Structure formats: structure tokens, C-alpha cells
C-alpha atoms as a printed R data frame, in Angstrom:
    type eleno elety resid chain resno       x       y       z
1   ATOM     1    CA   MET     A     1 -20.748  -3.031   5.949
2   ATOM     2    CA   ALA     A     2 -22.129  -5.119   8.803
3   ATOM     3    CA   ASP     A     3 -19.940  -7.897  10.154
4   ATOM     4    CA   GLY     A     4 -20.583 -11.121   8.232
5   ATOM     5    CA   GLU     A     5 -22.052  -9.368   5.191
6   ATOM     6    CA   ILE     A     6 -20.702 -10.396   1.787
7   ATOM     7    CA   ARG     A     7 -19.463  -7.454  -0.262
8   ATOM     8    CA   THR     A     8 -19.910  -7.701  -4.029
9   ATOM     9    CA   ARG     A     9 -16.666  -8.721  -5.707
10  ATOM    10    CA   ALA     A    10 -14.738  -6.047  -7.542
11  ATOM    11    CA   GLY     A    11 -15.722  -5.997 -11.168
12  ATOM    12    CA   ALA     A    12 -19.182  -7.484 -10.718
13  ATOM    13    CA   ASP     A    13 -20.565  -3.995 -10.028
14  ATOM    14    CA   GLY     A    14 -18.033  -1.838 -11.837
15  ATOM    15    CA   ARG     A    15 -15.476  -1.640  -9.026
16  ATOM    16    CA   ALA     A    16 -12.681  -2.326 -11.529
17  ATOM    17    CA   ALA     A    17 -13.519   0.822 -13.514
18  ATOM    18    CA   PHE     A    18 -10.661   3.328 -13.543
19  ATOM    19    CA   GLY     A    19 -10.878   5.949 -10.813
20  ATOM    20    CA   ARG     A    20 -13.682   4.163  -8.942
21  ATOM    21    CA   GLY     A    21 -13.962   1.408  -6.371
22  ATOM    22    CA   PHE     A    22 -11.283  -0.759  -4.786
23  ATOM    23    CA   LEU     A    23  -9.757  -4.168  -5.372
24  ATOM    24    CA   TYR     A    24 -10.337  -6.704  -2.592
25  ATOM    25    CA   ASP     A    25  -8.719  -9.973  -1.517
26  ATOM    26    CA   LEU     A    26  -5.262  -8.407  -1.604
27  ATOM    27    CA   TRP     A    27  -2.616  -7.398   0.956
28  ATOM    28    CA   TYR     A    28  -2.460  -3.649   1.637
29  ATOM    29    CA   PHE     A    29   0.477  -1.982   3.374
30  ATOM    30    CA   VAL     A    30  -0.698  -0.084   6.464
31  ATOM    31    CA   GLU     A    31   2.223   0.735   8.773
32  ATOM    32    CA   LEU     A    32   5.852   0.183   9.703
33  ATOM    33    CA   GLY     A    33   6.288  -2.469  12.348
34  ATOM    34    CA   SER     A    34   8.545  -0.136  14.365
35  ATOM    35    CA   ALA     A    35   5.675   2.346  14.736
36  ATOM    36    CA   LEU     A    36   3.580  -0.137  16.724
37  ATOM    37    CA   LYS     A    37   5.002  -0.788  20.176
38  ATOM    38    CA   PRO     A    38   3.829  -3.639  22.470
39  ATOM    39    CA   GLY     A    39   0.569  -2.649  24.131
40  ATOM    40    CA   ALA     A    40  -0.161   0.029  21.507
41  ATOM    41    CA   MET     A    41  -3.267   0.435  19.349
42  ATOM    42    CA   SER     A    42  -3.859   2.866  16.477
43  ATOM    43    CA   ARG     A    43  -6.781   3.670  14.209
44  ATOM    44    CA   TYR     A    44  -6.407   3.636  10.414
45  ATOM    45    CA   GLU     A    45  -8.781   3.947   7.512
46  ATOM    46    CA   VAL     A    46  -8.172   1.492   4.656
47  ATOM    47    CA   LEU     A    47 -10.471   1.261   1.618
48  ATOM    48    CA   GLY     A    48 -12.914   3.438   3.547
49  ATOM    49    CA   GLU     A    49 -13.038   0.966   6.454
50  ATOM    50    CA   PRO     A    50 -11.971   1.824  10.042
51  ATOM    51    CA   VAL     A    51  -9.195  -0.560  11.067
52  ATOM    52    CA   LEU     A    52  -7.717  -0.956  14.534
53  ATOM    53    CA   LEU     A    53  -4.099  -2.056  14.279
54  ATOM    54    CA   GLY     A    54  -2.479  -3.177  17.523
55  ATOM    55    CA   ARG     A    55   0.351  -5.145  19.039
56  ATOM    56    CA   ASP     A    56  -0.278  -7.260  22.123
57  ATOM    57    CA   ARG     A    57   2.182  -7.387  24.997
58  ATOM    58    CA   THR     A    58   3.814 -10.542  23.612
59  ATOM    59    CA   GLY     A    59   4.604  -8.732  20.349
60  ATOM    60    CA   GLY     A    60   1.846 -10.208  18.171
61  ATOM    61    CA   VAL     A    61   0.121  -7.888  15.689
62  ATOM    62    CA   PHE     A    62  -3.674  -7.896  15.241
63  ATOM    63    CA   ALA     A    63  -6.240  -5.997  13.171
64  ATOM    64    CA   LEU     A    64  -9.933  -5.525  14.016
65  ATOM    65    CA   ARG     A    65 -12.742  -3.413  12.598
66  ATOM    66    CA   ASP     A    66 -12.579  -0.293  14.730
67  ATOM    67    CA   ILE     A    67 -16.264  -0.098  15.678
68  ATOM    68    CA   CYS     A    68 -17.812  -1.649  18.776
69  ATOM    69    CA   PRO     A    69 -21.045  -3.414  17.678
70  ATOM    70    CA   HIS     A    70 -22.797  -2.211  20.846
71  ATOM    71    CA   ARG     A    71 -22.824   1.590  20.463
72  ATOM    72    CA   ALA     A    72 -20.238   2.183  17.680
73  ATOM    73    CA   ALA     A    73 -17.456   3.599  19.853
74  ATOM    74    CA   PRO     A    74 -13.960   3.161  18.354
75  ATOM    75    CA   LEU     A    75 -12.268   0.216  20.028
76  ATOM    76    CA   SER     A    76  -8.894   1.868  19.416
77  ATOM    77    CA   ALA     A    77  -9.831   4.419  22.097
78  ATOM    78    CA   GLY     A    78 -10.067   1.606  24.639
79  ATOM    79    CA   ALA     A    79  -7.366  -0.465  26.284
80  ATOM    80    CA   LEU     A    80  -5.679  -3.824  25.931
81  ATOM    81    CA   ALA     A    81  -6.608  -6.314  28.623
82  ATOM    82    CA   GLN     A    82  -5.745  -9.890  29.502
83  ATOM    83    CA   GLY     A    83  -8.428 -12.538  29.442
84  ATOM    84    CA   PRO     A    84  -8.583 -16.128  30.690
85  ATOM    85    CA   GLY     A    85  -5.417 -18.034  29.903
86  ATOM    86    CA   GLY     A    86  -3.590 -14.819  29.081
87  ATOM    87    CA   ALA     A    87  -5.461 -14.209  25.810
88  ATOM    88    CA   ALA     A    88  -5.219 -10.580  24.667
89  ATOM    89    CA   GLU     A    89  -8.487  -8.640  24.560
90  ATOM    90    CA   VAL     A    90  -9.561  -5.117  23.632
91  ATOM    91    CA   ALA     A    91 -11.886  -3.345  26.090
92  ATOM    92    CA   CYS     A    92 -14.301  -0.822  24.586
93  ATOM    93    CA   PRO     A    93 -14.003   2.601  26.284
94  ATOM    94    CA   TYR     A    94 -17.795   3.108  26.416
95  ATOM    95    CA   HIS     A    95 -19.155   0.107  28.334
96  ATOM    96    CA   GLY     A    96 -16.157  -2.182  28.738
97  ATOM    97    CA   TRP     A    97 -17.233  -4.870  26.296
98  ATOM    98    CA   ARG     A    98 -14.185  -7.011  25.591
99  ATOM    99    CA   PHE     A    99 -13.189  -8.620  22.299
100 ATOM   100    CA   ARG     A   100 -10.443 -11.168  21.682
101 ATOM   101    CA   THR     A   101  -7.708  -9.755  19.481
102 ATOM   102    CA   ALA     A   102  -7.140 -13.157  17.854
103 ATOM   103    CA   ASP     A   103 -10.574 -13.484  16.251
104 ATOM   104    CA   GLY     A   104 -12.768 -10.526  17.325
105 ATOM   105    CA   VAL     A   105 -15.119 -12.695  19.414
106 ATOM   106    CA   CYS     A   106 -16.766 -10.936  22.356
107 ATOM   107    CA   ALA     A   107 -15.292 -12.351  25.571
108 ATOM   108    CA   ALA     A   108 -17.228 -10.350  28.187
109 ATOM   109    CA   ILE     A   109 -20.091  -7.890  28.670
110 ATOM   110    CA   PRO     A   110 -19.617  -6.366  32.149
111 ATOM   111    CA   SER     A   111 -23.197  -5.037  32.418
112 ATOM   112    CA   LEU     A   112 -24.773  -8.512  32.315
113 ATOM   113    CA   ALA     A   113 -26.310  -9.424  35.679
114 ATOM   114    CA   GLU     A   114 -26.235 -12.918  37.136
115 ATOM   115    CA   GLY     A   115 -28.787 -15.188  35.517
116 ATOM   116    CA   GLN     A   116 -29.293 -13.077  32.402
117 ATOM   117    CA   GLU     A   117 -29.231 -15.413  29.433
118 ATOM   118    CA   MET     A   118 -26.940 -14.004  26.794
119 ATOM   119    CA   ASP     A   119 -23.944 -15.640  25.169
120 ATOM   120    CA   PRO     A   120 -21.323 -12.931  24.431
121 ATOM   121    CA   SER     A   121 -19.384 -15.318  22.181
122 ATOM   122    CA   ARG     A   122 -22.142 -15.034  19.569
123 ATOM   123    CA   ILE     A   123 -21.097 -11.389  19.053
124 ATOM   124    CA   ARG     A   124 -17.942 -10.464  17.196
125 ATOM   125    CA   VAL     A   125 -16.183  -7.677  15.363
126 ATOM   126    CA   ARG     A   126 -14.453  -8.316  12.081
127 ATOM   127    CA   SER     A   127 -10.896  -9.618  12.383
128 ATOM   128    CA   TYR     A   128  -8.600  -8.917   9.442
129 ATOM   129    CA   PRO     A   129  -5.709 -11.212   8.488
130 ATOM   130    CA   VAL     A   130  -2.501  -9.316   9.261
131 ATOM   131    CA   ARG     A   131   1.158 -10.087   8.609
132 ATOM   132    CA   GLU     A   132   4.406  -8.438   9.622
133 ATOM   133    CA   SER     A   133   7.076  -9.018   6.981
134 ATOM   134    CA   GLN     A   134  10.456  -7.293   6.499
135 ATOM   135    CA   GLY     A   135   9.457  -4.712   9.107
136 ATOM   136    CA   LEU     A   136   6.218  -3.845   7.252
137 ATOM   137    CA   ILE     A   137   2.645  -4.518   8.395
138 ATOM   138    CA   PHE     A   138   0.141  -5.667   5.760
139 ATOM   139    CA   VAL     A   139  -3.613  -6.173   6.232
140 ATOM   140    CA   HIS     A   140  -5.594  -8.436   3.907
141 ATOM   141    CA   MET     A   141  -8.791  -6.700   2.820
142 ATOM   142    CA   ALA     A   142 -11.243  -9.363   1.669
143 ATOM   143    CA   ALA     A   143 -14.528  -8.828  -0.115
144 ATOM   144    CA   ASP     A   144 -16.141 -11.410   2.179
145 ATOM   145    CA   ALA     A   145 -15.842 -10.555   5.872
146 ATOM   146    CA   ARG     A   146 -15.962 -14.278   6.681
147 ATOM   147    CA   VAL     A   147 -12.947 -15.191   4.540
148 ATOM   148    CA   ALA     A   148 -10.343 -17.398   6.205
149 ATOM   149    CA   ASP     A   149  -6.680 -16.480   6.353
150 ATOM   150    CA   PRO     A   150  -5.349 -16.241   2.783
151 ATOM   151    CA   THR     A   151  -2.798 -18.820   1.717
152 ATOM   152    CA   ASP     A   152  -0.713 -16.321  -0.265
153 ATOM   153    CA   PRO     A   153   1.674 -14.205   1.857
154 ATOM   154    CA   PRO     A   154   2.462 -10.510   1.388
155 ATOM   155    CA   PRO     A   155   5.176  -9.747  -1.178
156 ATOM   156    CA   VAL     A   156   8.868 -10.036  -0.284
157 ATOM   157    CA   PHE     A   157  11.075  -7.242  -1.605
158 ATOM   158    CA   PRO     A   158  14.696  -7.520  -2.763
159 ATOM   159    CA   GLY     A   159  17.327  -5.269  -1.247
160 ATOM   160    CA   VAL     A   160  15.891  -4.823   2.260
161 ATOM   161    CA   VAL     A   161  19.323  -4.426   3.851
162 ATOM   162    CA   GLY     A   162  20.845  -2.651   6.823
163 ATOM   163    CA   GLY     A   163  17.944  -3.066   9.252
164 ATOM   164    CA   ALA     A   164  15.429  -0.211   9.412
165 ATOM   165    CA   PRO     A   165  14.817   1.977   6.353
166 ATOM   166    CA   LYS     A   166  17.274   4.847   5.990
167 ATOM   167    CA   ILE     A   167  14.517   7.181   4.810
168 ATOM   168    CA   VAL     A   168  10.773   7.228   5.528
169 ATOM   169    CA   GLU     A   169   8.533   9.848   3.950
170 ATOM   170    CA   ARG     A   170   4.712   9.981   3.983
171 ATOM   171    CA   MET     A   171   2.171  12.151   2.258
172 ATOM   172    CA   ASP     A   172  -1.577  12.003   1.625
173 ATOM   173    CA   PHE     A   173  -2.703  12.717  -1.934
174 ATOM   174    CA   ASP     A   174  -6.235  14.027  -2.482
175 ATOM   175    CA   SER     A   175  -6.720  11.412  -5.147
176 ATOM   176    CA   HIS     A   176  -8.257   8.050  -5.883
177 ATOM   177    CA   LEU     A   177  -5.686   5.261  -5.757
178 ATOM   178    CA   ASP     A   178  -5.816   4.788  -9.544
179 ATOM   179    CA   HIS     A   179  -4.788   8.359 -10.339
180 ATOM   180    CA   ALA     A   180  -2.048   8.251  -7.717
181 ATOM   181    CA   ILE     A   181  -0.623   5.030  -9.169
182 ATOM   182    CA   VAL     A   182  -0.549   6.076 -12.822
183 ATOM   183    CA   GLY     A   183   0.872   9.453 -11.814
184 ATOM   184    CA   LEU     A   184   3.801   7.875  -9.992
185 ATOM   185    CA   MET     A   185   4.551   5.295 -12.714
186 ATOM   186    CA   ASP     A   186   4.299   7.842 -15.555
187 ATOM   187    CA   PRO     A   187   7.745   7.984 -17.239
188 ATOM   188    CA   ALA     A   188   7.220  11.239 -19.145
189 ATOM   189    CA   HIS     A   189   6.266  13.734 -16.439
190 ATOM   190    CA   GLY     A   190   9.685  13.969 -14.761
191 ATOM   191    CA   PRO     A   191  11.205  16.846 -16.758
192 ATOM   192    CA   TYR     A   192   8.073  18.949 -16.223
193 ATOM   193    CA   VAL     A   193   7.001  18.153 -12.668
194 ATOM   194    CA   HIS     A   194  10.336  17.433 -10.956
195 ATOM   195    CA   GLN     A   195  12.388  20.560 -11.475
196 ATOM   196    CA   GLN     A   196  15.583  19.878  -9.528
197 ATOM   197    CA   TRP     A   197  19.243  20.356 -10.431
198 ATOM   198    CA   TRP     A   198  20.087  16.710  -9.924
199 ATOM   199    CA   TRP     A   199  17.233  15.336 -12.044
200 ATOM   200    CA   ARG     A   200  16.652  15.359 -15.791
201 ATOM   201    CA   SER     A   201  15.612  18.706 -17.285
202 ATOM   202    CA   GLN     A   202  13.285  19.660 -20.141
203 ATOM   203    CA   ALA     A   203  16.302  20.805 -22.184
204 ATOM   204    CA   LYS     A   204  18.104  17.446 -21.921
205 ATOM   205    CA   GLN     A   205  15.447  14.903 -22.766
206 ATOM   206    CA   LEU     A   206  16.544  11.704 -24.500
207 ATOM   207    CA   ASP     A   207  14.883   8.897 -26.417
208 ATOM   208    CA   LYS     A   208  14.398   5.914 -24.070
209 ATOM   209    CA   ALA     A   209  13.901   2.243 -24.899
210 ATOM   210    CA   LYS     A   210  13.265  -0.073 -21.929
211 ATOM   211    CA   ARG     A   211  12.441  -3.775 -21.793
212 ATOM   212    CA   PHE     A   212   9.423  -4.829 -19.711
213 ATOM   213    CA   GLU     A   213   8.321  -8.270 -18.537
214 ATOM   214    CA   PRO     A   214   5.295  -9.599 -16.596
215 ATOM   215    CA   ARG     A   215   5.846 -10.315 -12.903
216 ATOM   216    CA   GLU     A   216   3.598 -11.652 -10.142
217 ATOM   217    CA   LEU     A   217   0.463  -9.468 -10.090
218 ATOM   218    CA   GLY     A   218   2.299  -6.843 -12.116
219 ATOM   219    CA   PHE     A   219   5.263  -6.089 -14.353
220 ATOM   220    CA   ALA     A   220   8.864  -4.887 -14.265
221 ATOM   221    CA   MET     A   221  11.201  -2.678 -16.242
222 ATOM   222    CA   VAL     A   222  13.983  -5.256 -16.357
223 ATOM   223    CA   ARG     A   223  17.437  -4.559 -14.978
224 ATOM   224    CA   HIS     A   224  19.339  -1.956 -16.983
225 ATOM   225    CA   ALA     A   225  21.870   0.844 -16.713
226 ATOM   226    CA   PRO     A   226  20.171   4.159 -15.789
227 ATOM   227    CA   SER     A   227  19.701   6.762 -18.504
228 ATOM   228    CA   LYS     A   228  22.542   9.217 -18.954
229 ATOM   229    CA   ASN     A   229  20.364  12.196 -18.008
230 ATOM   230    CA   SER     A   230  19.332  10.673 -14.632
231 ATOM   231    CA   ARG     A   231  21.963  12.510 -12.610
232 ATOM   232    CA   ALA     A   232  20.927  11.206  -9.186
233 ATOM   233    CA   TYR     A   233  22.425   7.784  -9.912
234 ATOM   234    CA   ARG     A   234  25.878   9.374 -10.218
235 ATOM   235    CA   LEU     A   235  25.912   9.825  -6.443
236 ATOM   236    CA   LEU     A   236  26.222   6.041  -6.148
237 ATOM   237    CA   GLY     A   237  29.403   5.846  -8.219
238 ATOM   238    CA   GLY     A   238  30.478   2.652  -9.970
239 ATOM   239    CA   ALA     A   239  28.209   1.190 -12.636
240 ATOM   240    CA   PRO     A   240  24.698   1.026 -11.142
241 ATOM   241    CA   GLU     A   241  21.998  -1.166 -12.603
242 ATOM   242    CA   THR     A   242  18.353  -0.782 -11.711
243 ATOM   243    CA   GLU     A   243  15.088  -2.711 -11.985
244 ATOM   244    CA   ILE     A   244  11.667  -1.130 -11.374
245 ATOM   245    CA   THR     A   245   8.681  -3.313 -10.453
246 ATOM   246    CA   PHE     A   246   4.958  -2.653  -9.983
247 ATOM   247    CA   ARG     A   247   2.574  -5.042  -8.219
248 ATOM   248    CA   LEU     A   248  -1.130  -4.883  -7.360
249 ATOM   249    CA   PRO     A   249  -2.740  -3.353  -5.438
250 ATOM   250    CA   GLY     A   250  -0.315  -0.398  -5.206
251 ATOM   251    CA   LEU     A   251   3.347  -1.286  -4.661
252 ATOM   252    CA   ARG     A   252   6.201   0.077  -6.755
253 ATOM   253    CA   TRP     A   253   9.850  -0.516  -6.001
254 ATOM   254    CA   GLU     A   254  13.195   0.258  -7.581
255 ATOM   255    CA   HIS     A   255  16.108  -2.022  -6.732
256 ATOM   256    CA   VAL     A   256  19.534  -0.614  -7.606
257 ATOM   257    CA   GLN     A   257  22.715  -2.690  -7.497
258 ATOM   258    CA   VAL     A   258  26.178  -1.116  -7.447
259 ATOM   259    CA   GLY     A   259  28.463  -4.119  -7.282
260 ATOM   260    CA   ALA     A   260  27.711  -5.815  -3.961
261 ATOM   261    CA   LEU     A   261  25.893  -2.735  -2.614
262 ATOM   262    CA   SER     A   262  22.146  -2.287  -2.797
263 ATOM   263    CA   VAL     A   263  19.489   0.428  -2.726
264 ATOM   264    CA   LEU     A   264  15.769  -0.341  -2.476
265 ATOM   265    CA   ALA     A   265  13.269   2.497  -2.916
266 ATOM   266    CA   LEU     A   266   9.782   1.175  -2.121
267 ATOM   267    CA   THR     A   267   6.635   3.232  -2.634
268 ATOM   268    CA   CYS     A   268   3.489   1.886  -0.943
269 ATOM   269    CA   LEU     A   269   0.163   3.380  -2.027
270 ATOM   270    CA   THR     A   270  -2.636   2.737   0.463
271 ATOM   271    CA   PRO     A   271  -6.198   3.850  -0.370
272 ATOM   272    CA   VAL     A   272  -7.643   5.634   2.649
273 ATOM   273    CA   THR     A   273 -10.929   6.608   1.005
274 ATOM   274    CA   ALA     A   274 -12.139   6.970  -2.564
275 ATOM   275    CA   ALA     A   275 -10.685  10.486  -2.569
276 ATOM   276    CA   LYS     A   276  -7.512  10.075  -0.502
277 ATOM   277    CA   THR     A   277  -4.419   7.901  -0.976
278 ATOM   278    CA   ARG     A   278  -1.531   7.626   1.483
279 ATOM   279    CA   ILE     A   279   1.924   7.485  -0.108
280 ATOM   280    CA   THR     A   280   4.726   5.948   1.972
281 ATOM   281    CA   GLN     A   281   8.232   6.165   0.546
282 ATOM   282    CA   LEU     A   282  10.827   3.845   2.124
283 ATOM   283    CA   ILE     A   283  14.508   3.538   1.225
284 ATOM   284    CA   TRP     A   284  16.903   0.847   2.462
285 ATOM   285    CA   SER     A   285  20.582   0.779   1.568
286 ATOM   286    CA   ASP     A   286  23.994  -0.423   2.673
287 ATOM   287    CA   HIS     A   287  25.672   2.073   0.323
288 ATOM   288    CA   PRO     A   288  27.969   4.555   2.135
289 ATOM   289    CA   ALA     A   289  26.368   7.433   0.218
290 ATOM   290    CA   PHE     A   290  23.347   7.116   2.507
291 ATOM   291    CA   ALA     A   291  25.524   7.647   5.576
292 ATOM   292    CA   LEU     A   292  27.094  10.768   4.072
293 ATOM   293    CA   LEU     A   293  24.199  12.238   2.074
294 ATOM   294    CA   ARG     A   294  21.136  11.045   3.974
295 ATOM   295    CA   PRO     A   295  19.747  14.560   4.727
296 ATOM   296    CA   LEU     A   296  20.149  15.556   1.065
297 ATOM   297    CA   ILE     A   297  18.519  12.363  -0.218
298 ATOM   298    CA   ALA     A   298  15.664  12.660   2.301
299 ATOM   299    CA   ALA     A   299  15.048  16.269   1.264
300 ATOM   300    CA   GLY     A   300  14.977  15.183  -2.377
301 ATOM   301    CA   ALA     A   301  12.434  12.437  -1.621
302 ATOM   302    CA   ARG     A   302  10.197  14.937   0.210
303 ATOM   303    CA   ARG     A   303  10.504  17.365  -2.673
304 ATOM   304    CA   PHE     A   304   9.544  14.678  -5.194
305 ATOM   305    CA   LEU     A   305   6.440  13.703  -3.230
306 ATOM   306    CA   LYS     A   306   5.369  17.314  -2.778
307 ATOM   307    CA   GLN     A   307   5.772  18.029  -6.486
308 ATOM   308    CA   ASP     A   308   3.674  14.970  -7.350
309 ATOM   309    CA   GLY     A   309   1.091  15.976  -4.730
310 ATOM   310    CA   ASP     A   310   0.898  19.518  -6.143
311 ATOM   311    CA   MET     A   311   0.321  18.102  -9.622
312 ATOM   312    CA   VAL     A   312  -2.430  15.821  -8.290
313 ATOM   313    CA   ASN     A   313  -4.179  18.872  -6.824
314 ATOM   314    CA   LEU     A   314  -3.835  20.680 -10.147
315 ATOM   315    CA   GLN     A   315  -5.123  17.630 -12.027
316 ATOM   316    CA   ASN     A   316  -8.161  17.524  -9.722
317 ATOM   317    CA   GLU     A   317  -9.281  20.841 -11.200
318 ATOM   318    CA   GLY     A   318  -9.906  19.022 -14.465
319 ATOM   319    CA   LEU     A   319 -11.017  15.680 -13.055
320 ATOM   320    CA   ARG     A   320 -13.979  17.220 -11.241
321 ATOM   321    CA   TYR     A   321 -15.620  17.593 -14.662
322 ATOM   322    CA   ASP     A   322 -15.206  13.808 -15.218
323 ATOM   323    CA   PRO     A   323 -13.608  14.150 -18.664
324 ATOM   324    CA   PRO     A   324 -12.569  11.175 -20.801
325 ATOM   325    CA   LEU     A   325  -8.822  10.562 -20.539
326 ATOM   326    CA   LEU     A   326  -6.559   9.988 -23.546
327 ATOM   327    CA   TRP     A   327  -3.883   7.284 -23.154
328 ATOM   328    CA   ILE     A   328  -1.111   7.042 -25.743
329 ATOM   329    CA   ASP     A   329   1.538   4.444 -26.576
330 ATOM   330    CA   ASP     A   330   4.239   3.960 -25.475
331 ATOM   331    CA   ALA     A   331   4.484   6.545 -22.694
332 ATOM   332    CA   ASP     A   332   1.120   5.533 -21.158
333 ATOM   333    CA   ARG     A   333   1.449   1.789 -21.716
334 ATOM   334    CA   GLN     A   334   2.243   1.151 -18.040
335 ATOM   335    CA   ALA     A   335  -0.963   2.976 -17.090
336 ATOM   336    CA   LYS     A   336  -2.844   0.773 -19.575
337 ATOM   337    CA   TRP     A   337  -1.258  -2.332 -18.063
338 ATOM   338    CA   TYR     A   338  -2.328  -1.251 -14.594
339 ATOM   339    CA   GLN     A   339  -5.914  -0.911 -15.766
340 ATOM   340    CA   ALA     A   340  -5.752  -4.317 -17.465
341 ATOM   341    CA   LEU     A   341  -4.296  -5.900 -14.309
342 ATOM   342    CA   LYS     A   342  -7.065  -4.366 -12.231
343 ATOM   343    CA   ARG     A   343  -9.792  -5.620 -14.584
344 ATOM   344    CA   GLU     A   344  -8.282  -9.106 -14.719
345 ATOM   345    CA   TRP     A   345  -8.012  -9.360 -10.925
346 ATOM   346    CA   ALA     A   346 -11.651  -8.357 -10.541
347 ATOM   347    CA   ALA     A   347 -12.793 -10.703 -13.323
348 ATOM   348    CA   SER     A   348 -10.828 -13.680 -11.991
349 ATOM   349    CA   TRP     A   349 -12.536 -13.359  -8.603
350 ATOM   350    CA   ALA     A   350 -15.981 -12.767 -10.072
351 ATOM   351    CA   GLU     A   351 -15.579 -15.853 -12.288
352 ATOM   352    CA   GLY     A   352 -13.878 -18.019  -9.677
353 ATOM   353    CA   ARG     A   353 -10.792 -18.742 -11.780
354 ATOM   354    CA   PRO     A   354  -7.031 -18.201 -11.485
355 ATOM   355    CA   PHE     A   355  -5.587 -14.777 -12.270
356 ATOM   356    CA   VAL     A   356  -3.914 -14.574 -15.692
357 ATOM   357    CA   ASN     A   357  -1.409 -11.744 -16.075
358 ATOM   358    CA   PRO     A   358  -2.417  -9.719 -19.171
359 ATOM   359    CA   VAL     A   359   1.020  -8.076 -19.555
360 ATOM   360    CA   GLN     A   360   3.200  -9.314 -22.417
361 ATOM   361    CA   ALA     A   361   6.985  -8.860 -22.584
362 ATOM   362    CA   THR     A   362   7.904  -5.958 -24.844
363 ATOM   363    CA   THR     A   363  10.184  -2.954 -25.297
364 ATOM   364    CA   LEU     A   364   8.612   0.478 -24.765
365 ATOM   365    CA   ARG     A   365   9.956   3.722 -26.222
366 ATOM   366    CA   TRP     A   366   9.361   7.294 -25.095
367 ATOM   367    CA   ARG     A   367  11.214  10.595 -24.715
368 ATOM   368    CA   SER     A   368  12.003  12.151 -21.323
């Protein structure tokens, strides 16, 4: 997409259809703040777009489209420079064109000779709104490249305690974002996909009944005591209570309270392309179990992600034939809600009206 071009809103051209397209005008998680040091720049792909994420020498974070408009070289391969008044600029590695990190405006074209009439400030690369919140970096991906900074901030998560996350795990799934999301929120696959001694087994499945409520841009399984066959919670001792929340475009978190102690397990799903989704698993806690059992818990998180990734690859064998998918109640209701949320977000933008959460409070029942 050329800079300044208006992209069709999701939904108006079928972008809200399951397994296709992306939702725009939302905050997407891209990176941990600690991974981006002052003076550093890195290249990412988000929703199929090349994004340069950088931190200037004063600590400010910026995001630009990672293509120089001159000859298409990646700006992330260049260097940070200082312009007039100390403004941070990115210098293209090919011909030295310089762009302000604050707004993407071209500040200098070194090859221009004296007297040549050209105003560099009329050239710009796309600048994405970016926020650093709770140690996480979010980029706002708008349908219209000319959109101003959004008024709504990125989400704030409960239970971010103890400084940096205790555990960070990443994995790329060869999957569209939609399939990755419904796979991770699926409550019935655990006994079959996650074969581990400390998790529920096929032989010990129980009837479950959980209360759900709508939340901002999503829904939550309201706070409750974990099921008796979820052995991992026993490591926390006491009487843990947990709440699991999903929010568009792809954020799922579980907040566990054990008295005054807290555990937050946040899963961020970032669409890289239409066929690849990056999964970032982050866990914060002030519970002493994480000081004693951190290697074991980290290994379990890696194992979980790998098992889900292996199932995605197996599922792809069937998906390449583009079959219709059968969704049942109540086990697949969360997947249905996700699809309804996605359609409503796209429709609200296409129609220029406020978003109305389609999720209704209810109790869901399934066996796992």
C-alpha cells in the first residue's frame, strides 16, 4: 500500500470472514520494551506490512514503514542520526535520505545540489502510532495511513507484578490469526493435545460449567476456583481463583489470585502474514513458586506452545482443502463469539458507528 492510500475497511470487502483478512484500527502487540535498547532499530512484519520499530537515544519509541520511498531499501538497515534541534532521524543505508522518527517526514536528501528545487518535506514514510505500556510495545495498525493518533490507549492488564516477566516464550504458528486464536481458546482440546503428567488427562475428564460475561472488545470467564483435574494450580497452594479474558485483536490472559499473591499469564497473538502468527507467552508473578520452580514452569509453557503448534500443522493438512468447519455449543461458543466480535468490529467501522459487544452473559457447559 502506498503511503497516504486509504485501505478498504475490514468487513466492506470480506476482511471479517473467518480465516481471511485482518482487523484494522486496533493496537497490536509487537515487542517487549526491554528488547529495544536506546539507539536500536529492528524490522518486524505486522499484518503483512514491514514495520521499523526503534528507540531513539532519549528513550522514545517510534514506528515507521520499513521501506524507503526512494529505492525501497529497508530503513531498519540504516542508522539513527540527529537532525536540527536534536530531532531523531533515520538515515537510509542506500543514499542517506533522512526521515524524522516523530512523523516520517523526509528531512534531507544528500544528493541534492545547490539550487535544485525540491522540497524534501513533501516526501514521507508512514508513521505508526506506538505506545509502550507495562513494558510492552503496541503499534496501532489503521486502515487509513493518514489516521491521527487514536484516542483509545492499549489495554492495561491486571497482575503485572514483580517487574519484568518471569517467563517469556515465543513461537511462530503457520496459521492465520483466526485459527491460532480459536485453537488457543478451545476448552476441549486439552486432554488430547496437552499430554503432560501435571495437566488433565483423557481418563479424568469432568463436566465443566463456567460463567462468562462481556468485557471491553471481548469477554471473560469470570473469576472461579480452578477445576479439580487442573493439577498445575496445586503448585500455587492455598485456594487459587482465576479469571480468563479475551480481547480483540488477539490478546488472552489468565489472572490467578492466591490470597495477596498474583500470577498473570498473557498470550499475545500477532499476525505476521495471512499464513503466519507469532505467539508470545508472558508470565508475571510475585508468588514464591516462580522463584523455586521457574525452570519447570518455563519448560511446561514451551511444551504447551509446541503441542499447539504441532496440532496447527496437522490441522493445516485438512485446511488446505478449504472445508466448511462445524462449530458446536457449548464447547465452541467462545470461537463463535470471537467471530461475532470480529464481524461487529468490521461492521462498526464500515458503518461509522460505535462498537456494540455481541457477547451476552451466560453459563457454558462442556466436558474436558
